[in-house]
N, C-alpha and C positions, 0 to 999 in steps of 0.2 A: 550482465545482471546479476548476475550473483548476489544474492541475499540485499537485494535495494528496496525493497518492499517494505520487507522486516524489519531493515535498518532505519528505513522514514517511521518505521510504526517504533522501533527503541527511543531513537534522536527526540523523537513526539514525547513521550512517554517522559525522559531525561527533563527535556528543556521544562517539560508541568513540574514536575522536582527543584529544580534547579530555580527556578522565575519565579515560582509562588510565594509569598512573604504568609508569616506565621499569622497573619491576619486572613488569610482568604483559605477555607478550606478546599481543594482539590475536587474534581469530579475523578470518580473514577466508574469504568464499566464493571454488572454484575455479571455472573453468568448466563442472564436472561438478554443482554445487552444494553441493561437500562442503568445510570449514572446515577452513581454513591457519592452523597457531599461527606467530602471528610478523610476521606482513604486515601493513601499515596501509591498504593499497588495495583495495577491492573489485571483483572482476569478478561479474554477473550471469549464472545460468546457465540464464536461458531468452531466446529474440532473438525478438523480433517478427516474425510469419508473418502473410503472407499481403495481397491487395491486395484491394479489391472491385473485382469485373467488373461489377457487376449495379447500380453505384450507392451500395453500400454492405450491401444489405438478407441480405449472410450474415452470419451471428453474430461469426465469427471475425475478417472483414476487417477491416483495420489503415488507416486513412485515409493515402494517400502524396501529398506535397507535387504541388500541381495535379489531384488526382482528388476530386470531390465524391462528400460522403455526404449522402446528404439525412435530414435531423432526424428523430428519432423521433417519431409519433404518437400520438393516442391521449391520454392525460394526463402526458404526457412533460413536461410545463413544472414538474407540482405534484409528479409523483416526481423529478425534478430535483433543485428546492427542497431538498425533504424531502429527502435523498439526503446532499445536497450539506452543509447543515446536519448533518447527524447523523456524515458522516465528516470533518467539521471538527472538529467539539466535541471526536470518537473520539481524532481523530489529534491533536490539539494534548494530551490528557489523556495519551496513548501517548508523546510527544515528553518530556515532561514528568517521566513517573513514569520511562523511562529514564532522562534525564540525574540524577533521584534516588538509582536505583539505581547506578547508575557511580561520582556521588562518594560513596556510602555506603559502595562495596564499599572504593574507594579509601582512605578514612578507613579504615576497618576494622570498620564498622558492621554486623554480619552482621542485628541486629534492623531496623533502615533500612531495608536491601538488600532484607530479605524481603519487608517492607511496600510496596515500593517496585515491587517487581516482580508482587507480587499485583496491586497497582493497574494499573500496564502491562496487565496479561495481560489485566483486566477491561476495558480500555478498547477492547482487541482483541476481547471478545467480545462487546461493547456493540457496534461498528462493523460484524462481521462480522454481526452479527443482525439491526441495520439497515438492511444492505443486504440481505437476503433478506427481509425485510419488505418492502420498496421494491420488490421484485424480484416479490411476491406481488402488489404492488398495479399493477405496468404493465401495459397494455395491449398496447405493443408489443413485440410477440416480440423484437428487438434489442437495447432496451432492458433486458427482462427477461432477455437471457443477457448481457449485460456487469453488470450488476449479481449475478448468480447466481454468477460468475467473482470479480468483487471477492469476495464475500462470503466465496467459498471459500480463493482468496488473502491475507484477511489474516486469516481461522480457520486458515491453516495458522504464521502466524508466535507467535513468542514474542516476550516481552521481553528478547530477543538477536541483535543487529543481524546476525550471521550467518544469521538466519532470514528476514532483508527481503531479496527478491529486488528490486532497482532497477528495472531493465529490464523485468519483469515486470508490475510497478506501473503505470512510464509507459506501457510500453504499452497496461495496460486502463483509463490515463486517457484516454490520446489518442482511444480508440474513444466513450469514453464522452462525451469534451467534443462530439465530430464528431454523436454523439446530442443531444446538451442542445445543441443549437446556439450552443457555446461558441468 
């Protein structure tokens, strides 16, 4: 699932810049996390925090260069594989439907945009649910905590690029990669 969450955020941002017409300003998150109309660059609102001081056992720890984090134990391999597949499928659907929504909006197709928005939001719900299910299965407390955080973050996203916190998604992905041995 290497960088899947960050790729979803980046793809969503690229879709907005490619899909918006010159007549409609895009919305961009500001450092406080609110949208500012008329700008094209995204500024995430949450920065990575903490560093592992105990080999990475703290749930909020972010691996830093030169610091090793022990991979998750127990059934982590199975949980990571299932979470990775579920996330990849849901992220692909989200990105595809977000692009379709933006194209439909640019073409003035309100019904098409609404259908794509509904499908994009369903993909987010599916993604969040899958991460919660895998968190429930995880026997490693650190893996369980990261999957719950991913579920919460994805669950807060909408079919709107302004709802995507790329830095937070990247931080969560780094933690998950470290725990899954990627």
